[in-house]
C-alpha positions as semicolon CSV with decimal commas, in nm:
position;residue;x (nm);y (nm);z (nm)
1;M;-1,973;-0,601;-7,224
2;R;-1,594;-0,603;-7,259
3;E;-1,558;-0,345;-6,980
4;R;-1,791;-0,547;-6,761
5;E;-1,591;-0,866;-6,827
6;Q;-1,267;-0,683;-6,747
7;L;-1,409;-0,551;-6,418
8;L;-1,539;-0,896;-6,329
9;A;-1,200;-1,054;-6,405
10;L;-1,026;-0,788;-6,194
11;S;-1,267;-0,851;-5,908
12;E;-1,205;-1,225;-5,925
13;R;-0,826;-1,173;-5,923
14;N;-0,851;-0,943;-5,621
15;E;-1,073;-1,193;-5,442
16;R;-0,825;-1,475;-5,508
17;R;-0,540;-1,261;-5,381
18;L;-0,731;-1,167;-5,066
19;S;-0,825;-1,530;-5,009
20;A;-0,463;-1,637;-5,056
21;V;-0,343;-1,377;-4,804
22;L;-0,608;-1,464;-4,545
23;N;-0,558;-1,838;-4,579
24;N;-0,181;-1,810;-4,538
25;T;-0,184;-1,591;-4,227
26;R;-0,160;-1,754;-3,885
27;M;-0,416;-1,511;-3,743
28;A;-0,771;-1,650;-3,738
29;V;-1,002;-1,417;-3,935
30;F;-1,383;-1,421;-3,946
31;F;-1,617;-1,204;-4,157
32;M;-1,961;-1,155;-4,006
33;D;-2,275;-1,012;-4,167
34;D;-2,527;-0,777;-4,004
35;R;-2,686;-1,074;-3,820
36;Q;-2,346;-1,176;-3,680
37;H;-2,353;-1,487;-3,897
38;C;-2,018;-1,602;-4,033
39;T;-1,972;-1,545;-4,408
40;F;-1,599;-1,627;-4,422
41;M;-1,345;-1,817;-4,213
42;N;-0,982;-1,850;-4,316
43;A;-0,785;-2,171;-4,268
44;A;-0,644;-2,052;-3,934
45;A;-1,000;-1,983;-3,807
46;E;-1,116;-2,332;-3,902
47;Q;-0,814;-2,483;-3,730
48;L;-0,865;-2,263;-3,422
49;T;-1,231;-2,354;-3,371
50;G;-1,247;-2,702;-3,524
51;Y;-1,545;-2,591;-3,738
52;S;-1,561;-2,541;-4,112
53;L;-1,749;-2,250;-4,267
54;V;-2,029;-2,484;-4,375
55;E;-2,081;-2,602;-4,016
56;T;-2,135;-2,245;-3,893
57;Q;-2,403;-2,153;-4,147
58;G;-2,743;-2,052;-4,009
59;R;-2,625;-1,953;-3,663
60;S;-2,408;-1,679;-3,517
61;L;-2,044;-1,733;-3,436
62;H;-2,125;-1,659;-3,072
63;E;-2,373;-1,949;-3,062
64;T;-2,109;-2,175;-3,214
65;V;-1,790;-2,109;-3,019
66;H;-1,878;-1,863;-2,744
67;H;-2,212;-1,957;-2,596
68;T;-2,102;-2,075;-2,249
69;Y;-1,878;-1,944;-1,972
70;P;-1,604;-2,183;-1,853
71;D;-1,802;-2,241;-1,531
72;G;-2,098;-2,370;-1,735
73;R;-2,322;-2,062;-1,718
74;P;-2,485;-1,952;-2,046
75;Y;-2,310;-1,659;-2,213
76;P;-2,581;-1,425;-2,353
77;L;-2,498;-1,253;-2,680
78;H;-2,568;-0,906;-2,537
79;E;-2,289;-0,956;-2,279
80;C;-2,029;-1,042;-2,542
81;P;-1,777;-0,760;-2,609
82;I;-1,687;-0,907;-2,950
83;D;-2,036;-0,843;-3,084
84;R;-2,045;-0,480;-2,968
85;A;-1,835;-0,368;-3,265
86;F;-2,133;-0,390;-3,500
87;P;-2,415;-0,218;-3,304
88;E;-2,185;0,036;-3,135
89;N;-1,989;0,112;-3,454
90;H;-1,642;0,103;-3,303
91;Q;-1,348;-0,135;-3,274
92;T;-1,327;-0,351;-2,963
93;E;-1,043;-0,567;-2,837
94;G;-0,964;-0,780;-2,537
95;E;-0,948;-1,138;-2,417
96;E;-1,220;-1,402;-2,411
97;V;-1,260;-1,781;-2,384
98;F;-1,377;-1,982;-2,687
99;I;-1,514;-2,335;-2,701
100;H;-1,356;-2,576;-2,949
101;K;-1,569;-2,816;-3,148
102;D;-1,439;-3,099;-2,928
103;G;-1,571;-2,917;-2,619
104;H;-1,255;-2,783;-2,455
105;F;-1,222;-2,416;-2,359
106;F;-0,923;-2,206;-2,464
107;P;-0,831;-1,838;-2,409
108;V;-0,807;-1,601;-2,706
109;A;-0,714;-1,240;-2,775
110;F;-0,945;-1,069;-3,022
111;T;-0,998;-0,750;-3,221
112;A;-1,345;-0,686;-3,368
113;S;-1,389;-0,404;-3,622
114;P;-1,700;-0,281;-3,810
115;I;-1,705;-0,331;-4,188
116;R;-1,834;-0,018;-4,363
117;Q;-1,957;0,033;-4,716
118;E;-2,023;0,395;-4,805
119;S;-2,060;0,487;-4,436
120;V;-2,305;0,202;-4,378
121;I;-2,206;-0,078;-4,139
122;V;-2,267;-0,410;-4,309
123;G;-2,082;-0,649;-4,081
124;T;-1,779;-0,719;-3,864
125;V;-1,429;-0,853;-3,919
126;I;-1,288;-1,043;-3,621
127;E;-0,920;-1,126;-3,571
128;V;-0,847;-1,393;-3,309
129;R;-0,536;-1,567;-3,180
130;D;-0,498;-1,851;-2,932
131;I;-0,315;-1,733;-2,618
132;T;-0,313;-2,064;-2,432
133;K;0,068;-2,087;-2,442
134;F;0,105;-1,721;-2,344
135;K;-0,123;-1,772;-2,043
136;A;0,063;-2,087;-1,941
137;D;0,401;-1,913;-1,977
138;T;0,277;-1,618;-1,769
139;A;0,150;-1,848;-1,495
140;R;0,478;-2,041;-1,500
141;L;0,678;-1,717;-1,478
142;H;0,464;-1,605;-1,184
143;V;0,537;-1,931;-1,002
144;M;0,908;-1,898;-1,079
145;M;0,917;-1,539;-0,953
146;N;0,748;-1,640;-0,628
147;E;0,993;-1,926;-0,587
148;L;1,286;-1,695;-0,663
149;N;1,168;-1,443;-0,408
150;H;1,124;-1,719;-0,152
151;R;1,475;-1,847;-0,216
152;V;1,625;-1,497;-0,200
153;K;1,460;-1,442;0,138
154;N;1,591;-1,778;0,258
155;T;1,939;-1,689;0,132
156;L;1,938;-1,354;0,311
157;A;1,815;-1,522;0,629
158;T;2,096;-1,778;0,591
159;V;2,350;-1,497;0,549
160;Q;2,224;-1,337;0,870
161;S;2,248;-1,669;1,053
162;I;2,599;-1,739;0,924
163;F;2,708;-1,392;1,032
164;V;2,571;-1,437;1,382
165;Q;2,707;-1,790;1,425
166;S;3,050;-1,705;1,282
167;L;3,101;-1,414;1,520
168;Q;2,998;-1,589;1,839
169;G;3,261;-1,517;2,095
170;E;3,423;-1,250;1,878
171;T;3,469;-0,898;2,007
172;I;3,232;-0,713;1,779
173;S;3,009;-0,429;1,891
174;D;2,631;-0,441;1,896
175;Q;2,639;-0,136;1,672
176;S;2,832;-0,325;1,403
177;R;2,595;-0,619;1,425
178;A;2,294;-0,389;1,389
179;K;2,452;-0,213;1,092
180;F;2,508;-0,541;0,908
181;M;2,154;-0,662;0,981
182;S;2,001;-0,334;0,864
183;R;2,185;-0,362;0,531
184;V;2,052;-0,711;0,473
185;I;1,699;-0,598;0,560
186;A;1,729;-0,300;0,321
187;L;1,832;-0,536;0,043
188;S;1,536;-0,763;0,127
189;R;1,287;-0,474;0,104
190;S;1,420;-0,381;-0,240
191;H;1,383;-0,741;-0,356
192;D;1,022;-0,738;-0,234
193;L;0,944;-0,430;-0,443
194;L;1,098;-0,579;-0,758
195;T;0,915;-0,906;-0,705
196;E;0,584;-0,719;-0,683
197;N;0,664;-0,579;-1,029
198;S;0,781;-0,917;-1,171
199;W;1,143;-0,790;-1,183
200;I;1,053;-0,575;-1,484
201;S;1,089;-0,235;-1,321
202;A;1,038;-0,044;-0,997
203;P;0,903;0,311;-0,946
204;L;1,184;0,538;-0,827
205;R;0,952;0,709;-0,578
206;E;0,862;0,372;-0,423
207;V;1,229;0,266;-0,411
208;V;1,306;0,586;-0,219
209;S;1,005;0,546;0,008
210;R;1,092;0,190;0,112
211;A;1,461;0,263;0,157
212;L;1,400;0,565;0,383
213;A;1,085;0,455;0,569
214;P;1,287;0,310;0,862
215;F;1,448;0,652;0,906
216;G;1,121;0,846;0,933
217;A;1,054;0,933;0,566
218;T;0,678;0,899;0,601
219;D;0,388;1,129;0,516
220;D;0,350;1,236;0,879
221;A;0,721;1,314;0,916
222;A;0,759;1,568;0,638
223;G;0,975;1,791;0,862
224;R;1,266;1,542;0,849
225;F;1,263;1,465;0,476
226;S;1,174;1,665;0,169
227;I;1,145;1,432;-0,130
228;T;1,074;1,569;-0,478
229;G;1,108;1,438;-0,830
230;D;0,915;1,320;-1,134
231;A;0,783;0,966;-1,166
232;F;1,043;0,739;-1,324
233;E;1,054;0,362;-1,372
234;L;1,390;0,205;-1,288
235;H;1,548;-0,110;-1,421
236;P;1,598;-0,373;-1,146
237;K;1,976;-0,329;-1,120
238;P;1,974;0,049;-1,053
239;A;1,672;0,008;-0,824
240;L;1,870;-0,222;-0,593
241;A;2,184;-0,006;-0,611
242;I;1,999;0,320;-0,538
243;A;1,812;0,163;-0,246
244;M;2,138;0,046;-0,086
245;G;2,305;0,383;-0,147
246;L;2,018;0,573;0,017
247;H;2,023;0,333;0,311
248;E;2,393;0,409;0,367
249;L;2,338;0,785;0,343
250;A;2,045;0,772;0,585
251;T;2,237;0,554;0,832
252;N;2,527;0,798;0,830
253;A;2,291;1,096;0,871
254;L;2,123;0,927;1,167
255;K;2,455;0,861;1,342
256;Y;2,656;1,171;1,259
257;G;2,461;1,406;1,033
258;A;2,136;1,597;1,003
259;L;1,913;1,321;1,138
260;S;2,120;1,293;1,456
261;V;1,996;1,627;1,596
262;E;1,660;1,792;1,655
263;G;1,561;2,013;1,363
264;G;1,793;1,851;1,112
265;R;1,645;1,745;0,781
266;V;1,730;1,592;0,445
267;D;1,634;1,721;0,100
268;L;1,629;1,447;-0,160
269;S;1,549;1,531;-0,522
270;W;1,605;1,390;-0,868
271;N;1,573;1,521;-1,222
272;L;1,708;1,478;-1,573
273;I;2,022;1,664;-1,674
274;A;2,093;1,722;-2,043
275;D;1,816;1,473;-2,111
276;D;2,048;1,173;-2,080
277;I;2,153;1,177;-1,714
278;L;1,934;1,105;-1,411
279;Q;2,077;1,295;-1,113
280;L;1,986;1,229;-0,750
281;R;2,084;1,495;-0,495
282;W;2,098;1,425;-0,120
283;I;2,143;1,744;0,085
284;E;2,155;1,749;0,466
285;R;2,049;2,070;0,641
286;G;2,053;2,185;1,002
287;G;2,289;1,913;1,120
288;P;2,617;1,934;1,309
289;S;2,928;2,047;1,132
290;V;3,091;1,750;0,961
291;E;3,443;1,695;0,837
292;E;3,576;1,452;0,585
293;A;3,712;1,142;0,756
294;S;4,073;1,048;0,700
295;R;3,965;0,697;0,601
296;S;3,671;0,605;0,377
297;G;3,416;0,383;0,548
298;F;3,217;0,104;0,387
299;G;2,917;0,328;0,314
300;R;3,122;0,588;0,131
301;R;3,310;0,325;-0,070
302;L;2,979;0,158;-0,159
303;I;2,841;0,486;-0,295
304;E;3,143;0,647;-0,461
305;R;3,295;0,330;-0,604
306;G;3,053;0,039;-0,595
307;L;2,733;0,224;-0,683
308;A;2,900;0,435;-0,952
309;H;3,063;0,126;-1,107
310;E;2,740;-0,074;-1,086
311;L;2,540;0,196;-1,267
312;G;2,804;0,317;-1,510
313;G;2,773;0,666;-1,363
314;E;2,937;0,894;-1,109
315;A;2,883;0,962;-0,738
316;R;3,024;1,259;-0,547
317;I;3,015;1,313;-0,169
318;S;3,114;1,647;-0,018
319;F;3,116;1,768;0,343
320;H;2,969;2,105;0,446
321;H;2,909;2,296;0,767
322;D;2,562;2,149;0,827
323;G;2,584;1,808;0,666
324;V;2,673;1,586;0,374
325;I;2,585;1,655;0,010
326;C;2,581;1,360;-0,226
327;E;2,515;1,374;-0,601
328;I;2,464;1,058;-0,805
329;D;2,461;1,077;-1,186
330;I;2,327;0,776;-1,380
331;P;2,291;0,751;-1,760
332;T;1,920;0,725;-1,843
333;V;1,991;0,439;-2,081
334;T;2,116;0,241;-1,780
335;A;1,863;0,359;-1,523
336;L;1,525;0,414;-1,681
337;V;1,270;0,179;-1,832
338;A;1,053;0,473;-1,939
339;R;1,041;0,838;-1,852
340;M;0,728;0,955;-1,673
341;K;0,660;1,325;-1,637
342;E;0,410;1,444;-1,380
343;L;0,138;1,683;-1,487
344;S;0,039;1,986;-1,287
345;N;-0,279;1,817;-1,168
346;G;-0,081;1,533;-1,012
347;D;-0,146;1,277;-1,282
348;A;0,143;1,122;-1,473
349;K;0,186;1,070;-1,843
350;C;0,430;0,849;-2,026
351;A;0,700;1,026;-2,225
352;E;0,965;0,897;-2,459
353;G;1,182;0,619;-2,322
354;P;1,555;0,656;-2,276
């Protein structure tokens, strides 16, 4: 009897401790039996739904807070992913929309896990949190990003207009005008790519593709460009800088280098060096013999000084008998959001971040 009393006292202490933990957590927690009826709701769950445990007795949680879609259609139990944890014997998670006791709908994130006793499933534990604020913040951020992109485009258009109006009557060549306009357009394309990715990151391969597309770097023009490298995700700052640098290299190659003659081509590749440096290599082949100019032009200064300073790395341009070679070294901690290594079958897997 004494042993039984001790075990009972221990069980009661453990139950009080568990109840104290569950009732002091901000996560809403529900315990369901094998009929999907609620046997426990912590304080956060009662606050989340507006119902007390007593009010849910005799019916499933689904019938109480999850019985209708926001558009008014009935939500059958067999369509509910939360309730699959019990019959399918595996954990499920995702987002759903609950109905508060007062009738309003609100979005939630949930995790539903089977409760097992000696390998027998006896119920489900459901963890739920209200994501109304998260959804509203995401929507607001989306609106802000669209507005930012719109304003950037307007600003770039204004810059173009100011340039044209300011130089009316000035003796400036059409070639110089076109060069300026092309740089603004290149910057605009890079902004578009970053906006599509919410200014979180940009795929290096897509940055390269958009920067070089006007120069013939397309799938059906493989003879002019050879582009190789693993899949990397760039931070916004290096994405913009690399796009502008490639635009300058391609413009120079089109005027004076490998892209200015029939049969000339460009090899562009990138890879990790010593695991902490991302190196891009631009190699022109089959072009006319080039010599180093006595004075550095804007493009060269942008790459060797501006781009290197912007990225905290190093850029080197050398002149060879059939074209320019440019190497750009960028610390991975500056450049990469995450390292992605391509598999042999063409798929990509995520590796350790920088």
